[in-house]
Structures are given as C-alpha cells and as structure tokens.
N, C-alpha and C positions, 0 to 999 in steps of 0.2 A: 523499604526500611523503616522498621518501627521507630517512634520519636518517643525517647527516653529520657526522663527526668530523675534525678537525684535529690531529695531533700534530707538531709544530715547536718546537724550541726557541729559534729566533729570532722573538720577540713581533712585530716590524715586519712579517717576511715571513708569519706567520701571518695578521696583519690583513689584508694586500694580498691572499691568497689569497681570505680570506673576502668582502672586497670584490667580487673578480672573480665568485666563484660566486653572490654576493647579485645581481650584475648579470644573472646568467644564470637567476635565479629559482631558486636552489637555497639552502636554509637550512642554516646551519651549526650544529648542535646543541651542541657543545662544543670548546673549544680546550685542548689539555693540552701540556705543555712540558718533560717529561722523562719517562725510563722509570719512575721511581718513581710519579710522579703519575698515569701512564697505567695502570700496574699497578694501584693503589689504585681508579681510576675504573671500570675496566673490570670488576674482581671485582664491583662492584655493577651496572653497565650493560654487560653482553657483547652484548647485540642491538644491532648497528648495521648500517646498509647498506652505507656506504662509508667508508673511513678513508684520509685523505690522510695520508702518513707520511713523515717525513725519516728516513734510515737513520743518522745519527750524530747523536746526541742529546749533551746537555751532560754526561749522568752514564752514556753506554754506547750499544751499538748498539740500535735500535728493535728488533731480533729476539727480545732479551731479554723484551720485553713477551709474545711470544706462546710463551715457554718458561715463563711463569709462568700465565698466564690463557688459558682455551680461548675462542676466538672464532671465529664464523663469518662473514666478511665479505669484501667485495672491497676489494682495496687499490689505491691509486696511490700510488707513490712520487715525492715532491718531493724532489730531491737534488742536491747539486753533483759527483756522479760524472760522469765523461765517459760518452759513448754505449759506447764500447769496452767498458769495463768494467762495463756492465750489459747487454750483450747475453744473458748467462744468463738475465735476467730475462724476456725474451720467449719464451724457451723453456718456462716456466712459466706463460705467460698471465697476467703480472702487468705491468701498465703503470707507465709511469715519465714524471716531467715534470722538465727540466732546469731548474735556476735560473739568472738570474730567468724565472718561469714566463710563457709566451707564452699569449694568451687563446685563439687559434686551437687550439694544441696543446692545451689545457685542454679546449676544446670536442670535439675528436675523443676525448679519453680518456673524456671522460663520455658520448659516444655508445657507446663500447665497454661502458661500465658498464651503460647502459639496455639493450642486447641480451643482456648476460649478466648473470643474478642468480645468483651463486655460493652454493652450499649447501656446497661442500667446505670443512673446516676447514682453517685454515692450517698447514702443515709449516714450523715455525720451523727445524728443522734443515735441511731441505732448501734453504731460502732462503739459509740463512747458508753453505752448503756451495756454492752456487751462485755468491755473492759472492766466496768465496776461491778457489774454483777460476778465475772470470774474473781475479782479482788476480794469480793465479799467471803469469797471461801479461803482466801490466804490468810496467813499469820502476818498481822500489824505489829509495829515495834508499841510496846506498853510500858516501857521504862527507857529512861535516858540519865545517862551518866554526866556530870559537869565537875569541872575542876575548881576546887574552892581552897585556893593558897594550895599545899601540899596534900590536901586531902581530896577524897573523891565523895560527891554528893548524888544521890538517885534521886529523881522525880518520876512519878506516874504520868500517863498520858493526861489524866484528868487534873493534875495539879498544873498542867502547862496552860497558859492563857494564848499564848501565841508565838510563832517564831518570826523573827525580823531580821531583815539583811539591810545592812547599813554599812558603808564605808567599806566594801568589800570584806565583811566579816558577817557571820551569821550567829543571831544570840537566841538562846531559849529565854522566854519571858515568863515568869511564875505571876501569880495573882498578886502577890505582895509588891509586884513592880520590880523584881530582881531580875538582871540581865546576866546571863552566863554565856560567853562565846564557846561555841562548839565547832567541831571540824567540818561538818557536812553542810553543804550549801541547800538552799531550798530545793532546788531541782532534784538533788539526792534526797532530800527527806521526804518530798510529795508523795511518791509511791510506797514509801514506807508507812504512811499515816492512814488511819482508817476514815474513809471518806464520810462515814456517819459522824463523825466527831469534828474533823477539821476540813477547811475549806481555803484553797489560796485565793486571795482575794485580790491579789495583784502582784507585780513582779517583787515586792518587797515584804510580803505579810501571808502568812498562814495562820488561820484564827482558828480557836477551838471555839463551838457555839456557846458552851456555857459562860464564855468572857465577854459576849455582847451585852452592854448595859443597855444601849438604846440605838435605834437606826433612823435615820433623817434623809429626805430626798436631797439630793445635790445636783444642782444644775438640772437639765431635762432628763437625763439619761445615767446618772450615777448614784451611788447611794454612801452617805457618810455614816460610819460607825463610831460608837463611843465603847472602847473596851475598857474593862474593870481594870486592867495592868497598866495601859499608857495614859500619860497625860494629855497627848495629842490624838484627836480622832484620825480614823484611817479612812481611805476612800476605796471602794470597789471599783475597779477600772471598768470602764464602758462595755468592753469586749466579755467581761464576765457577769455582769448584772444578771443577765437571764437565767444562767446557770445558778448563780447564788440564790435568786428567789425560789428556784426549785429545790435547791439544798435546803433552805431555811424552811421551807414548807409555807 
C-alpha cells in the first residue's frame, strides 16, 4: 500500500481530496497544512511514496519544504494556477491537478504514479525556477485601485513601495508613506506581482526593489532593510535570505 501525504492549507480541500482517494482505495497517511508543519513532520518521516502538494501555502511556497528537508517522493501538485503557467512542470515529469480536483483527472495522475516509482530526489531550486520562468510569460498586475473616501485612486506598480500585512489587514504603501487598505491578502497578491520587481521578504511584507534605501546585516543569518516608505526597518526572514540575495543580485 502506497504511503500518501497531503500538504494543503485549505482543510476542506484536503478533506475532499482524502475522500476521493479513499473512494479509489488509497489511504492518506497524513495531512499537513503549512510549510512549517510539513518541514517538522518530514524531518521525522521523510520516506513517503506520493505527496499531493499545493504550491502556495499560508506561510509560503511549498518548494521551501524541500529546500529544508531531503525527500525522495513522487509529487502531484494540487493548485489554482492555470494550465499555461504550469506547462513547465510537465517538462520535469511532475503532474498537477487544477482545483477543484476532478475525479477522472485524479485517476489519470494516479496511473502515472503507479507506472513511475521515482527514486530521484526533488530538485526544489529547479522546480522553483521553472515556476518563475513560466510566470515571466504571464501577465502581472500593473495597476492597483484604492479607495480614498468616496473616490477611487489608481497606483501603478512602480509607485508602490511595498505591501504590508498588519492587524489582519493588508495595506498598499506608496513612496510617500501613505497606507491604503486593500482587499487582497499577501498570499493572494504574491503570484500576481512580477518577481522581477517585487519580493516577499517575510510573512508581513512584499517589497519593491526600488524602495530599498539600504541593507544591513542583522544577526548571523538575516538582513535588515530600510525602505523609503516606512519609518521602521523590515527584516528578511532567515528562510528567505538566500533567495533574497539571488533576487537582489
């Protein structure tokens, strides 16, 4: 019997996938709901046969799991990304299912899994670069509307210093330091922003590279950034420092 794990931050979606798999005579060994939880669990239980993996979890991209833990497993992505953005995964022999998951498509993916028992380790950097490469061909948001009293005001991407999450609200922050509350969360915004211009440095901030005033070493493995729009510095989280250095060049 195959050892199957589901990594999905939306618990109803995870339960639905488990019900479909159970109906197909598969048993789900474990359900995990965040990058942090998955890293902790896979450090103790790295040997699984198949992982159903959502790309974007509540606390970051699922690729970060494999940057922290060595796992040799087959992957089937369960994601809301459109097919165009995911063509690159086919080149790497990684299957994916678009949400909401169709039972017949799931059956087809499981047949591929049964035919191929992968012994190759997951190259997280390759997968991440494939996603970003495919995203370069996609259309990103270039304008954002905010409400100012009874009026709507529009800002272009280059007029935005950062997006900030605080007190369960997300704000668009201009170079003048003006904060405008918007409806989308940072998790919803991140895939819509061009990775050439924006980078998520931690759970609370996505910054524009033009907004960086200066950067300083902070402790042994983090970076402190002064942004033109904010009074207080922001910190690049430890797990994002390596990618941030690559991004900033």
